N, C-alpha and C positions, 0 to 999 in steps of 0.2 A: 514483490511484495510481502508481506506476513498476513494472513486473512486468520481470521477466527471462523470457525462453524461451528454452530450450535441450532442441530439437527438430531432428534432422538431416531430418526432413524438410517438406520446403518447404513443400506444402499447406497438409500441417496445422498447420504455425508462421505459415502465412500466413489460416490460419481461426480458428486463435486469436487472432492479433493485430489479428481484422474485429472481435471478439467483445467486445476489450477495449476498443478503439476506440468500438464501439456505445455502452459505457458511459464514456466522456470518459474513459479511461482513460492511460496511456503505457507502449507495452515497448520492448525491445530483442531482438531472437534473436539465440542463436547455437547452433552449429553440431553445434558439439563441447563434450567435458567441460572442455577446459582453457580452450578462449575460458569458457564459462560462469564458470570461475573466476577465472579472471584479470577479466574483466566485473567479476564482485559484488565482488570485492577490491579496485575502484577504483573505485563507484559506489553510491548509495546506495537497496536496491531494497526498496519491501514486500512482496513474494515473489517466490518464483520457483516458474512451473509447467517441471517435471521429467520429460522423456522418461526411459526406462531404459535401453531399446537404444539405444548410442550409439557411433560411426564407433572412438572410442579411449576404451572404458569403459565401465561401467555408471551407473546415476543413481541407483546402491545404494550404491555409491562415492563419487558425488560428493556425497551427501548426508551420509555419514561425512567426510569432509574440511571440508566448513561446518566441523561440530559438531565437529574435533577441532580447527581453526581459530577456534573463541570467535564464529564467525557466528553467529545468532542470527533471521538471516532466515527469514522461515515459507515452508517446501517444499510446493506440492503434486505429486505424484506423476498422472502422465496417461500408462496403458499398455494394451495389447492383451493382456495379459497380467493375466489374472482370478481366478489362484488364486491358494487362502489364501496360501500359501506365500507372493510375491510380495507379499503385502499385508502378512505379516506383516515380513519382511525388509525392505521399505521403509520402515515404522515404526519400526523400531530401530534403524535406519543413521540416520533421525534426520526424516524428512520428519513431516510434519504431517495430512497427506493426503493419500488418493488413488482417483484416478476411473479406471474405467475406459474404452474409447476402444468404439466408439461412444460421445459421453453428449452431451445438448442445450446448449445456449448457455447458456442460462438457471442449470441445473444447476454448470455451470462457474466461472459467477460465482458464485453464493451458496454453492458450496465456497472459493472463492478467499477471497470476503468473509470468510467463518465463522474460516476461518484464519487472517486477519490480523486480526481483534478479540479473538481467545481467543490470540491470542498476546503483544497489550497487556493484558489482563485483563480484557474487556469479552466478558461473557456474554450480552448480545443488542445489537442491530443497532442498539437505538438508545441513543445517549448523550448523557445529561445534563447540562448547567453549567448549577448558576445555573438562570433560565429559559431557557436554550439548550437545545434541541434538535436534534441533526441523527440524521438516519434515512441512513445509511449502502446501506440496499436501495432506497430511492427518490432518495437524490441531495438529499434536501430540509431544510430548515432549520425547525424552526420556535421563532419565542420569549414565552414563554405562548400564547397562539390566535392567533396569531399566523404567516403565514405570509414565513420572514424572505428576501426574491427578491436574491439576488446573483447576480455573475458566476462562470463558470467558475472561473475562474483564483481568486476569494473563495473559492468554498467548498471547495473543494480544501486551500487552508491552513485554512482553520476544521476541513475532514476529517482534517486530517495534524495539524493540534493536539489535536482532540478526541481522535485513538487515543493521542496517546503520552500523554493529558494527566498533568502533573505535570512533566513531563519539558524541559528545554530547547533548542530547538531552534535552529542556525547556520543561517544564510542559504544557506548550500549544501548543507544538507537539503532546504529548502522551491522551492532551486532546481532540484536533482533529484528532487523528487517532480511539481514542474512541470512542467517538461522537460524530464529524462530526457538531458542533456546536449546535445538537438538544436538549436544557435541561441540559446543562453542566452543574457541579456542581462545587463546589468553586475548584481552582489548591491546597490544600495540599490533597484530595483523592487521588492525585497520590504518594504522598508521603506514605500515609496508604497502598495503591496497594503493590508500591513497597517493603516495611517493610515487606510484607506479604511473600511477592515472595522471596525474600533474605532468609526467617528462612526457608520456605518451599528449595530452594537451599540449604542450610547449609545443613540442616539435613540429608539431600542423601549423600552430598560429603563430610564427616567427618571436619565441619565447613569452608568448603573455601568458598568464594563468589566470583561474576564473575561480579555483579555490582556495578559498584563505583560509590560515588557521586563526584561531581564537584561543590564547593560549589560555590554556587550565580548563575550557571549556570545552571544546572540539571544532569542528570546521562549518563553513558556511562558503554557498554559491550567490556571485553578485553578477550583476552584470558591469562591472569597470574590473579589468583587468590588475598584476601585476604584473612585474616584468620579472 
């Protein structure tokens, strides 16, 4: 997943970044509300990890500005402020979750995964499409009763398709999810990844394919298969 961290304390931002990196997530750090808003308007992020106290404003207004701009990216507030009032104001401003500092790495990742999957209508960490099951917590895929061995890039493509199941995703969306704007290759690499992923799925499902092409737009994962 591609995560934006809006945090002015570099030590905390780097610590969060390392926790995300350990889970194979991509991240980008901004230190001000203005830079954070500009970044999220220009890129496709799966979620924002947001501090409340920022040099040029506060996280409450940041979250409110996102929602007023019709940006529905998931927002997880992380703050040293533990009062009920702060939590209520954050959630009413548009945040999806609130985590009090200090926090455990696993707690951060679990909260982040939960708000992202809920934002896309998934009540469980296991997303099932036909015989394919993607476990967001374990970062693994099963097809039937067999472990589906994938490269990191293939897993993250299938993860994104599963989270957005039923929605058509363009190549720029995949590139942002996989590379986060850093050393992005040409968009045709997505066609290569999808082709290899389809071949692997077909090999385990007797020829059925669940990743559909929407010509001129991109790819979509659907519950019904094509041969």
